KEDOLUM-102614 format. One line per field, with one value per atom (N, C-alpha, C): z, x, y; residue in three letters; atom name. Coordinates in Angstrom, 1 decimal, decimal comma, always signed. Layout:
Z: (Z|...);
X: (X|...);
Y: (Y|...);
res: (ALA|...);
atom: (CA|...);
// end
This chain:
Z: (-9,5|-10,4|-11,7|-12,1|-13,4|-14,6|-15,6|-16,9|-17,5|-17,3|-17,8|-17,1|-15,9|-15,1|-14,7|-15,5|-15,2|-14,0|-13,4|-12,2|-11,0|-11,1|-9,9|-8,7|-7,6|-6,3|-6,1|-7,1|-7,0|-6,5|-5,9|-5,4|-6,0|-6,6|-7,2|-6,4|-6,0|-5,4|-6,4|-6,7|-7,6|-6,8|-6,9|-6,2|-7,1|-6,8|-7,6|-8,6|-8,1|-8,9|-9,4|-8,9|-9,2|-10,6|-11,4|-12,8|-13,8|-15,0|-16,0|-16,3|-16,2|-16,3|-15,2|-14,0|-12,8|-12,9|-13,4|-13,5|-14,6|-15,7|-16,8|-16,4|-15,6|-15,2|-14,1|-13,2|-12,2|-12,8|-13,7|-14,4|-15,1|-15,9|-16,7|-15,7|-14,7|-13,7|-13,0|-12,7|-12,1|-13,0|-14,3|-15,3|-15,5|-15,2|-15,3|-13,9|-13,0|-11,7|-10,5|-10,6|-9,5|-8,5|-7,3|-6,3|-6,2|-5,8|-6,0|-4,7|-4,6|-3,6|-4,4|-4,2|-4,9|-4,0|-4,3|-3,4|-4,1|-3,3|-3,7|-2,6|-2,9|-1,9|-1,4|-1,8|-1,4|-0,9|+0,1|+0,6|-0,2|-1,2|-2,0|-2,5|-2,4|-2,7|-4,1|-5,1|-6,4|-6,4|-5,8|-5,8|-5,0|-3,8|-3,0|-3,6|-4,2|-4,9|-6,1|-6,8|-8,0|-7,6|-6,5|-6,2|-5,6|-5,0|-4,5|-5,7|-6,7|-7,9|-8,6|-8,7|-9,3|-8,5|-7,2|-6,3|-6,6|-7,0|-7,3|-8,6|-9,5|-10,8|-10,4|-9,5|-9,1|-8,3|-7,5|-6,8|-7,8|-8,9|-9,9|-10,6|-10,6|-11,2|-10,2|-9,0|-7,9|-7,4|-7,4|-6,9|-5,5|-4,6|-3,4|-3,7|-2,9|-3,1|-1,8|-1,8|-0,7|-1,4|-0,9|-1,4|-0,3|-0,4|+0,7|+0,3|+1,3|+1,1|+1,8|+1,1|+1,6|+1,3|+2,3|+2,1|+1,7|+0,4|-0,1|+0,4|+1,0|+1,6|+3,1|+3,6|+5,0|+5,1|+5,5|+5,6|+6,5|+7,6|+8,5|+7,8|+7,0|+6,2|+5,2|+4,6|+3,6|+4,4|+5,5|+6,3|+6,8|+7,2|+7,6|+6,5|+5,3|+4,1|+3,8|+3,9|+3,6|+4,6|+5,9|+6,9|+6,7|+6,4|+6,1|+4,9|+3,9|+2,7|+3,1|+3,8|+4,2|+5,1|+6,0|+6,9|+6,2|+5,2|+4,6|+3,3|+2,6|+1,3|+1,3|+2,4|+2,6|+1,9|+0,9|+0,1|-0,7|-1,3|-2,3|-3,4|-4,6|-5,7|-6,6|-6,9|-7,8|-7,3|-7,6|-7,3|-8,6|-8,9|-10,1|-9,7|-10,0|-9,5|-10,7|-10,5|-11,6|-11,0|-11,7|-11,3|-10,0|-9,7|-8,4|-8,8|-8,3|-8,7|-8,5|-9,3|-9,3|-7,9|-7,2|-5,8|-4,9|-5,0|-4,1|-4,5|-5,8|-6,3|-5,8|-5,8|-5,4|-3,9|-3,1|-1,7|-1,3|-2,0|-1,8|-2,0|-3,0|-3,3|-2,3|-1,8|-0,8|+0,5|+0,9|+2,1|+1,9|+0,7|+0,5|+0,4|+0,3|+0,1|+1,1|+2,4|+3,4|+3,4|+3,1|+3,0|+1,9|+0,9|-0,3|-0,1|+0,8|+1,0|-0,1|+0,0|-1,0|-2,2|-2,7|-3,9|-5,2|-5,3|-6,6|-7,2|-6,4|-6,9|-7,9|-8,9|-10,0|-9,5|-9,9|-9,7|-11,0|-11,3|-12,6|-12,3|-12,9|-12,7|-14,0|-13,9|-15,1|-15,2|-16,4|-16,7|-18,0|-18,2|-19,4|-20,4|-19,8|-20,6|-20,5|-21,6|-21,6|-20,5|-20,2|-19,1|-17,7|-17,6|-16,3|-16,2|-17,3|-17,3|-16,9|-17,5|-17,1|-15,6|-15,1|-13,7|-12,8|-13,2|-12,4|-12,5|-13,7|-13,8|-12,9|-13,0|-12,1|-10,6|-10,2|-8,8|-8,4|-9,3|-9,0|-8,9|-9,7|-9,7|-8,4|-7,6|-6,3|-5,2|-5,5|-4,5|-4,1|-2,9|-2,5|-3,4|-3,1|-4,0|-4,0|-3,0|-2,9|-4,1|-4,6|-5,6|-6,9|-8,0|-9,3|-10,2|-10,9|-11,9|-13,1|-13,3|-14,5|-15,7|-15,6|-16,8|-16,4|-17,4|-17,3|-18,5|-18,3|-19,4|-19,5|-20,7|-20,9|-21,2|-20,6|-20,8|-21,9|-22,3|-23,3|-24,6|-25,1|-26,4|-26,4|-25,2|-25,1|-24,5|-24,9|-24,3|-23,0|-22,0|-20,8|-21,1|-22,1|-22,5|-23,0|-23,8|-24,3|-23,2|-22,3|-21,1|-20,3|-20,0|-19,2|-19,8|-21,2|-21,8|-21,7|-21,7|-21,5|-20,1|-19,1|-17,7|-17,5|-18,0|-17,9|-18,4|-19,6|-20,2|-19,2|-18,7|-17,8|-16,5|-16,0|-14,8|-15,0|-16,1|-16,5|-16,7|-17,4|-17,6|-16,3|-15,4|-14,0|-13,3|-13,3|-12,6|-13,2|-14,5|-15,1|-14,7|-14,6|-14,2|-12,7|-11,9|-10,4|-10,1|-11,0|-10,8|-10,1);
X: (-12,2|-11,6|-12,4|-12,7|-13,4|-12,5|-13,1|-12,3|-12,0|-12,9|-12,7|-11,6|-11,3|-10,3|-9,2|-8,2|-7,2|-6,3|-6,3|-5,5|-6,4|-7,7|-8,6|-8,0|-8,1|-7,6|-6,1|-5,4|-3,9|-3,6|-2,4|-2,0|-0,6|-0,5|+0,8|+1,3|+2,6|+3,2|+4,1|+3,9|+4,7|+5,6|+6,9|+7,9|+8,3|+8,1|+8,4|+7,3|+6,1|+4,9|+4,5|+5,2|+4,8|+4,9|+5,7|+5,9|+4,9|+5,0|+4,0|+4,1|+5,2|+5,3|+4,5|+4,8|+4,1|+2,6|+2,1|+0,7|+0,1|+0,8|+0,3|+0,2|+1,2|+1,3|+0,2|+0,0|-1,0|-2,4|-2,7|-4,0|-4,2|-3,2|-3,3|-3,6|-2,8|-3,0|-4,4|-4,8|-6,1|-7,2|-7,1|-8,1|-8,2|-7,1|-7,1|-7,5|-7,9|-8,5|-7,6|-6,3|-5,4|-5,7|-5,4|-5,3|-3,9|-3,7|-2,4|-1,8|-0,5|+0,2|+1,1|+0,9|+1,7|+2,7|+4,0|+4,9|+5,8|+6,2|+7,2|+8,2|+9,4|+10,4|+10,5|+9,7|+9,8|+8,5|+8,5|+7,4|+7,2|+8,0|+7,9|+6,5|+5,9|+4,5|+4,1|+4,9|+4,5|+4,4|+5,4|+5,4|+4,2|+4,1|+3,0|+1,6|+1,5|+0,3|+0,0|+1,1|+1,0|+0,5|+1,0|+0,5|-0,9|-1,3|-2,7|-3,6|-3,1|-3,9|-4,2|-3,1|-3,2|-4,2|-4,2|-5,1|-6,5|-6,8|-8,1|-8,6|-7,7|-8,1|-8,4|-7,6|-7,9|-9,2|-9,5|-10,8|-11,9|-11,8|-12,8|-13,0|-12,0|-12,1|-12,6|-12,9|-13,4|-12,3|-11,1|-10,0|-9,5|-9,1|-8,5|-7,1|-6,5|-5,1|-4,6|-3,3|-2,6|-1,6|-1,5|-0,5|+0,5|+1,8|+2,7|+4,0|+4,6|+5,9|+6,8|+7,8|+8,7|+10,2|+11,0|+12,4|+13,1|+13,4|+13,9|+15,3|+15,9|+17,3|+17,2|+16,0|+15,8|+14,9|+15,5|+14,7|+13,5|+13,6|+12,5|+11,3|+11,6|+10,6|+9,9|+10,7|+10,2|+9,3|+9,8|+9,1|+7,7|+7,7|+6,5|+5,5|+5,9|+5,1|+4,5|+5,4|+5,0|+4,0|+4,2|+3,3|+1,9|+1,9|+0,7|-0,1|+0,7|+0,1|-0,6|+0,1|-0,4|-1,6|-1,6|-2,7|-3,9|-3,7|-4,9|-5,3|-4,4|-4,7|-4,5|-3,9|-3,8|-2,7|-2,1|-1,1|-0,3|+0,8|+1,6|+1,9|+1,5|+1,8|+2,9|+2,9|+3,9|+4,6|+5,8|+6,5|+7,0|+6,6|+7,1|+8,0|+9,3|+10,2|+10,4|+10,0|+10,1|+10,7|+11,6|+12,2|+12,9|+13,4|+14,1|+15,5|+16,6|+17,9|+18,0|+18,8|+18,8|+19,1|+20,0|+20,3|+19,2|+18,4|+17,3|+16,2|+16,0|+14,9|+15,2|+16,5|+16,8|+16,6|+17,0|+16,9|+15,4|+14,6|+13,1|+12,6|+13,0|+12,6|+13,0|+14,3|+14,8|+14,0|+13,7|+12,9|+11,5|+11,0|+9,6|+9,5|+10,7|+10,7|+9,8|+10,0|+9,2|+7,8|+7,5|+6,1|+5,3|+6,0|+5,3|+5,1|+5,9|+5,7|+6,2|+6,0|+6,6|+5,8|+5,1|+4,2|+4,8|+6,1|+6,7|+6,2|+6,3|+5,8|+6,7|+6,1|+6,9|+7,4|+8,6|+9,2|+9,5|+9,1|+9,4|+10,3|+11,4|+12,4|+12,6|+12,8|+12,9|+14,3|+14,8|+16,0|+15,9|+16,8|+16,8|+17,9|+19,0|+20,1|+20,3|+20,8|+21,1|+21,9|+23,0|+23,9|+23,2|+22,3|+21,5|+20,6|+19,9|+19,0|+19,7|+20,9|+21,7|+22,0|+22,4|+22,8|+21,5|+20,4|+19,2|+18,8|+18,9|+18,6|+19,5|+20,8|+21,8|+21,5|+21,2|+20,8|+19,5|+18,5|+17,2|+17,4|+18,3|+18,5|+19,0|+19,6|+20,2|+19,1|+17,9|+16,9|+16,5|+15,9|+15,5|+14,4|+14,1|+13,1|+11,7|+11,4|+10,1|+9,9|+10,9|+10,8|+11,4|+10,6|+11,0|+11,0|+12,1|+12,2|+11,4|+10,3|+9,5|+9,9|+10,5|+11,0|+11,6|+12,5|+13,1|+12,6|+11,9|+11,4|+12,1|+12,6|+13,3|+12,4|+12,6|+11,7|+12,2|+13,5|+14,1|+13,3|+13,0|+12,3|+10,9|+10,3|+9,0|+8,0|+6,8|+5,8|+5,3|+4,8|+4,2|+3,2|+2,3|+1,3|+2,0|+3,0|+3,7|+4,4|+5,0|+5,6|+4,6|+3,5|+2,4|+1,8|+1,7|+1,2|+2,2|+3,5|+4,4|+4,4|+4,2|+4,1|+2,9|+1,8|+0,5|+0,7|+1,3|+1,5|+2,4|+3,4|+4,3|+3,5|+2,7|+2,0|+0,9|+0,2|-0,7|+0,0|+1,1|+1,8|+2,3|+2,8|+3,2|+2,0|+0,9|-0,3|-0,7|-0,7|-1,0|-0,1|+1,2|+2,2|+2,0|+1,6|+1,4|+0,1|-0,9|-2,2|-3,1);
Y: (-21,7|-20,7|-20,6|-19,4|-19,2|-19,3|-20,0|-20,1|-18,8|-17,8|-16,5|-15,7|-16,1|-15,4|-16,4|-16,5|-17,6|-17,4|-16,2|-16,0|-15,7|-16,1|-15,9|-16,7|-16,0|-16,7|-16,6|-16,0|-15,8|-14,4|-14,3|-13,0|-12,7|-11,6|-11,1|-9,9|-9,9|-8,8|-8,1|-6,8|-6,1|-5,2|-5,5|-4,6|-3,5|-2,3|-1,2|-0,9|-0,8|-0,8|+0,6|+1,7|+3,0|+3,5|+2,9|+3,4|+2,9|+3,3|+2,9|+1,3|+0,7|-0,7|-1,4|-1,0|-1,6|-1,4|-0,3|+0,0|-1,0|-1,1|-1,9|-3,4|-3,8|-5,2|-5,4|-4,5|-4,6|-4,8|-3,9|-3,9|-5,2|-5,6|-6,9|-8,1|-8,2|-9,3|-9,2|-8,0|-7,8|-8,2|-7,8|-8,2|-9,7|-10,4|-11,8|-12,5|-11,7|-12,2|-12,2|-11,8|-11,8|-10,6|-10,8|-9,8|-9,3|-8,0|-7,4|-6,8|-6,8|-6,1|-5,2|-3,9|-2,9|-2,2|-2,3|-1,7|-0,6|+0,3|+1,3|+1,4|+1,8|+1,9|+3,3|+4,2|+5,6|+6,2|+7,0|+7,7|+9,0|+9,2|+10,4|+10,5|+11,7|+11,9|+11,3|+11,4|+10,9|+9,4|+8,7|+7,3|+6,7|+7,2|+6,7|+7,1|+8,2|+8,6|+7,7|+7,3|+6,4|+5,1|+4,4|+3,1|+3,2|+4,2|+4,4|+4,6|+5,3|+5,6|+4,2|+3,4|+2,1|+1,3|+1,4|+0,7|+1,1|+2,3|+2,7|+2,0|+1,8|+1,1|-0,4|-0,9|-2,3|-2,4|-1,4|-1,4|-1,4|-0,6|-0,5|-1,8|-2,7|-4,0|-5,0|-4,5|-5,4|-6,4|-5,9|-6,7|-6,2|-7,1|-6,7|-6,3|-5,4|-5,0|-4,3|-4,3|-3,5|-2,6|-1,4|-0,5|-0,2|-0,6|-0,5|+0,1|+0,9|+1,4|+0,4|-0,1|-1,2|-0,8|-0,8|-0,6|-1,9|-2,1|-3,3|-3,6|-2,6|-2,9|-3,4|-3,4|-3,7|-5,0|-6,2|-7,4|-7,3|-6,5|-6,3|-5,6|-4,6|-4,0|-4,9|-5,7|-6,7|-7,7|-8,2|-9,2|-8,6|-7,4|-6,7|-6,7|-6,3|-6,3|-7,7|-8,7|-10,1|-10,6|-10,3|-10,7|-10,0|-8,7|-8,0|-8,6|-9,0|-9,6|-10,9|-11,8|-13,1|-12,9|-11,9|-11,6|-11,2|-10,3|-9,7|-10,4|-11,0|-11,6|-13,1|-13,6|-15,1|-15,9|-15,3|-16,0|-15,1|-15,6|-14,9|-15,9|-15,7|-16,7|-16,2|-14,9|-14,3|-13,1|-13,0|-11,7|-11,2|-9,9|-9,3|-8,1|-8,2|-7,1|-6,2|-5,0|-4,0|-2,7|-2,1|-0,8|-0,9|-2,1|-2,3|-2,8|-2,2|-2,7|-4,2|-4,9|-6,4|-7,0|-6,5|-7,0|-6,9|-5,8|-5,6|-6,6|-6,8|-7,7|-9,1|-9,5|-10,9|-10,9|-9,9|-9,9|-10,0|-9,2|-9,3|-10,7|-11,4|-12,7|-13,7|-13,5|-14,4|-14,3|-13,1|-12,8|-13,4|-13,4|-13,9|-15,4|-16,1|-17,5|-18,3|-18,0|-18,7|-18,4|-17,1|-16,7|-17,4|-17,7|-18,3|-19,8|-20,5|-21,9|-22,8|-24,1|-25,0|-25,3|-24,3|-24,5|-24,2|-23,9|-23,7|-22,4|-21,3|-20,0|-19,4|-18,7|-18,1|-16,7|-16,4|-15,1|-14,5|-13,3|-12,6|-11,4|-11,4|-10,4|-9,6|-8,3|-7,5|-6,9|-6,7|-6,0|-5,3|-4,3|-3,6|-4,0|-4,7|-5,1|-6,6|-7,1|-8,6|-9,0|-8,3|-8,7|-8,7|-7,7|-7,6|-8,7|-9,1|-10,2|-11,5|-11,7|-12,9|-12,9|-11,7|-11,7|-11,9|-11,4|-11,7|-13,2|-13,8|-15,2|-16,0|-15,7|-16,4|-16,3|-15,1|-14,8|-15,6|-15,5|-16,1|-17,6|-18,2|-19,7|-20,1|-19,2|-19,6|-19,5|-19,1|-19,0|-20,5|-20,6|-21,9|-22,5|-23,8|-24,5|-23,9|-23,1|-22,5|-21,5|-20,9|-19,9|-20,3|-20,2|-20,6|-19,4|-19,2|-18,1|-18,5|-17,7|-18,1|-17,3|-16,2|-15,5|-14,2|-13,7|-12,4|-11,6|-10,5|-9,8|-8,4|-8,1|-6,9|-5,8|-4,6|-3,5|-2,6|-2,7|-1,8|-1,9|-0,8|-0,7|-1,4|-1,6|-2,3|-1,3|-1,5|-0,6|-1,3|-0,5|-1,1|-2,2|-1,9|-2,9|-4,2|-4,1|-5,3|-6,1|-5,4|-6,1|-6,7|-6,0|-6,6|-7,8|-7,9|-9,1|-10,2|-10,0|-11,0|-11,6|-10,6|-11,1|-11,9|-11,4|-12,2|-13,6|-13,8|-15,1|-15,9|-15,4|-16,1|-16,6|-15,7|-16,0|-17,1|-17,0|-18,0|-19,4|-19,4|-20,6|-21,2|-20,3|-20,8|-21,4|-20,7|-21,2|-22,6|-22,7|-24,0|-25,1|-24,8|-25,8|-26,2|-25,3|-25,6|-26,1|-26,0|-26,5|-25,6);
res: (MET|MET|MET|SER|SER|SER|ASP|ASP|ASP|ALA|ALA|ALA|LEU|LEU|LEU|PRO|PRO|PRO|LEU|LEU|LEU|ALA|ALA|ALA|GLY|GLY|GLY|ARG|ARG|ARG|VAL|VAL|VAL|ALA|ALA|ALA|LEU|LEU|LEU|ILE|ILE|ILE|ALA|ALA|ALA|GLY|GLY|GLY|ALA|ALA|ALA|ALA|ALA|ALA|GLY|GLY|GLY|PRO|PRO|PRO|PHE|PHE|PHE|GLY|GLY|GLY|ARG|ARG|ARG|ALA|ALA|ALA|ILE|ILE|ILE|ALA|ALA|ALA|VAL|VAL|VAL|ALA|ALA|ALA|LEU|LEU|LEU|ALA|ALA|ALA|GLU|GLU|GLU|ALA|ALA|ALA|GLY|GLY|GLY|ALA|ALA|ALA|GLU|GLU|GLU|LEU|LEU|LEU|VAL|VAL|VAL|LEU|LEU|LEU|THR|THR|THR|THR|THR|THR|SER|SER|SER|SER|SER|SER|ARG|ARG|ARG|ALA|ALA|ALA|GLY|GLY|GLY|THR|THR|THR|GLU|GLU|GLU|GLU|GLU|GLU|PHE|PHE|PHE|ALA|ALA|ALA|ILE|ILE|ILE|ASN|ASN|ASN|SER|SER|SER|ILE|ILE|ILE|GLY|GLY|GLY|ASN|ASN|ASN|GLU|GLU|GLU|LEU|LEU|LEU|TRP|TRP|TRP|ALA|ALA|ALA|LEU|LEU|LEU|ASP|ASP|ASP|ARG|ARG|ARG|ARG|ARG|ARG|TYR|TYR|TYR|LEU|LEU|LEU|ALA|ALA|ALA|LEU|LEU|LEU|VAL|VAL|VAL|VAL|VAL|VAL|ASP|ASP|ASP|ALA|ALA|ALA|ASP|ASP|ASP|ASP|ASP|ASP|PRO|PRO|PRO|ALA|ALA|ALA|SER|SER|SER|ILE|ILE|ILE|ALA|ALA|ALA|GLU|GLU|GLU|ALA|ALA|ALA|LEU|LEU|LEU|ASP|ASP|ASP|ARG|ARG|ARG|THR|THR|THR|LEU|LEU|LEU|SER|SER|SER|GLU|GLU|GLU|LEU|LEU|LEU|GLY|GLY|GLY|ARG|ARG|ARG|ILE|ILE|ILE|ASP|ASP|ASP|PHE|PHE|PHE|ILE|ILE|ILE|VAL|VAL|VAL|ALA|ALA|ALA|ASP|ASP|ASP|ALA|ALA|ALA|VAL|VAL|VAL|PRO|PRO|PRO|PRO|PRO|PRO|ALA|ALA|ALA|ARG|ARG|ARG|ALA|ALA|ALA|VAL|VAL|VAL|ARG|ARG|ARG|PHE|PHE|PHE|CYS|CYS|CYS|ARG|ARG|ARG|CYS|CYS|CYS|ALA|ALA|ALA|ASP|ASP|ASP|GLU|GLU|GLU|ALA|ALA|ALA|MET|MET|MET|GLY|GLY|GLY|PRO|PRO|PRO|SER|SER|SER|GLY|GLY|GLY|VAL|VAL|VAL|ALA|ALA|ALA|VAL|VAL|VAL|LEU|LEU|LEU|LEU|LEU|LEU|PHE|PHE|PHE|GLY|GLY|GLY|ASP|ASP|ASP|GLU|GLU|GLU|THR|THR|THR|SER|SER|SER|ARG|ARG|ARG|GLN|GLN|GLN|ARG|ARG|ARG|ALA|ALA|ALA|LEU|LEU|LEU|ALA|ALA|ALA|ASP|ASP|ASP|GLU|GLU|GLU|ALA|ALA|ALA|ALA|ALA|ALA|GLN|GLN|GLN|LEU|LEU|LEU|SER|SER|SER|SER|SER|SER|HIS|HIS|HIS|VAL|VAL|VAL|THR|THR|THR|LEU|LEU|LEU|SER|SER|SER|GLY|GLY|GLY|VAL|VAL|VAL|VAL|VAL|VAL|ALA|ALA|ALA|LYS|LYS|LYS|ALA|ALA|ALA|GLU|GLU|GLU|ALA|ALA|ALA|SER|SER|SER|PRO|PRO|PRO|ALA|ALA|ALA|GLY|GLY|GLY|VAL|VAL|VAL|ALA|ALA|ALA|ALA|ALA|ALA|GLN|GLN|GLN|VAL|VAL|VAL|LEU|LEU|LEU|GLN|GLN|GLN|LEU|LEU|LEU|CYS|CYS|CYS|ILE|ILE|ILE|ALA|ALA|ALA|ALA|ALA|ALA|ARG|ARG|ARG|GLU|GLU|GLU|ARG|ARG|ARG|SER|SER|SER|GLY|GLY|GLY);
atom: (N|CA|C|N|CA|C|N|CA|C|N|CA|C|N|CA|C|N|CA|C|N|CA|C|N|CA|C|N|CA|C|N|CA|C|N|CA|C|N|CA|C|N|CA|C|N|CA|C|N|CA|C|N|CA|C|N|CA|C|N|CA|C|N|CA|C|N|CA|C|N|CA|C|N|CA|C|N|CA|C|N|CA|C|N|CA|C|N|CA|C|N|CA|C|N|CA|C|N|CA|C|N|CA|C|N|CA|C|N|CA|C|N|CA|C|N|CA|C|N|CA|C|N|CA|C|N|CA|C|N|CA|C|N|CA|C|N|CA|C|N|CA|C|N|CA|C|N|CA|C|N|CA|C|N|CA|C|N|CA|C|N|CA|C|N|CA|C|N|CA|C|N|CA|C|N|CA|C|N|CA|C|N|CA|C|N|CA|C|N|CA|C|N|CA|C|N|CA|C|N|CA|C|N|CA|C|N|CA|C|N|CA|C|N|CA|C|N|CA|C|N|CA|C|N|CA|C|N|CA|C|N|CA|C|N|CA|C|N|CA|C|N|CA|C|N|CA|C|N|CA|C|N|CA|C|N|CA|C|N|CA|C|N|CA|C|N|CA|C|N|CA|C|N|CA|C|N|CA|C|N|CA|C|N|CA|C|N|CA|C|N|CA|C|N|CA|C|N|CA|C|N|CA|C|N|CA|C|N|CA|C|N|CA|C|N|CA|C|N|CA|C|N|CA|C|N|CA|C|N|CA|C|N|CA|C|N|CA|C|N|CA|C|N|CA|C|N|CA|C|N|CA|C|N|CA|C|N|CA|C|N|CA|C|N|CA|C|N|CA|C|N|CA|C|N|CA|C|N|CA|C|N|CA|C|N|CA|C|N|CA|C|N|CA|C|N|CA|C|N|CA|C|N|CA|C|N|CA|C|N|CA|C|N|CA|C|N|CA|C|N|CA|C|N|CA|C|N|CA|C|N|CA|C|N|CA|C|N|CA|C|N|CA|C|N|CA|C|N|CA|C|N|CA|C|N|CA|C|N|CA|C|N|CA|C|N|CA|C|N|CA|C|N|CA|C|N|CA|C|N|CA|C|N|CA|C|N|CA|C|N|CA|C|N|CA|C|N|CA|C|N|CA|C|N|CA|C|N|CA|C|N|CA|C|N|CA|C|N|CA|C|N|CA|C|N|CA|C|N|CA|C|N|CA|C|N|CA|C|N|CA|C|N|CA|C|N|CA|C|N|CA|C|N|CA|C|N|CA|C|N|CA|C|N|CA|C|N|CA|C|N|CA|C|N|CA|C|N|CA|C|N|CA|C|N|CA|C|N|CA|C|N|CA|C|N|CA|C|N|CA|C|N|CA|C|N|CA|C|N|CA|C|N|CA|C|N|CA|C|N|CA|C|N|CA|C);
// end
């Protein structure tokens, strides 16, 4: 791993990556060396176009990525995305759930638990309200030992770049703790 790229060799999956926060987070993590899996829950032209557009930015940074449509209400769809991620990128180190309803984010993380293995992977969940953040943290705490909640970052009154900087700091701290 290069000192200049603190997340080199790591893979981050961003659930709900089509919006401005997902884009800012993806670019920040890619600039730090991570490879990315960008997901959206809709085949709507704008969302699928958005994750593929973000993928072009990652390609320009010389990062491998996947852009996937995943039904977060369907465990089989999540499992298919996780299998493809493991097959093509070899691992999953971080899950960043953005613009996904809290129950879906937790379901996504639970399904990912086995795919991530026993390495103490960080899970970053987002909420806009304090009560929502608490609910997410409580739900995430019930995940198996494979998944660790690294932080809950509120998007309310924050810029995409500001949120991306917070996520990057949490991912680097989690990487440093796990070695």
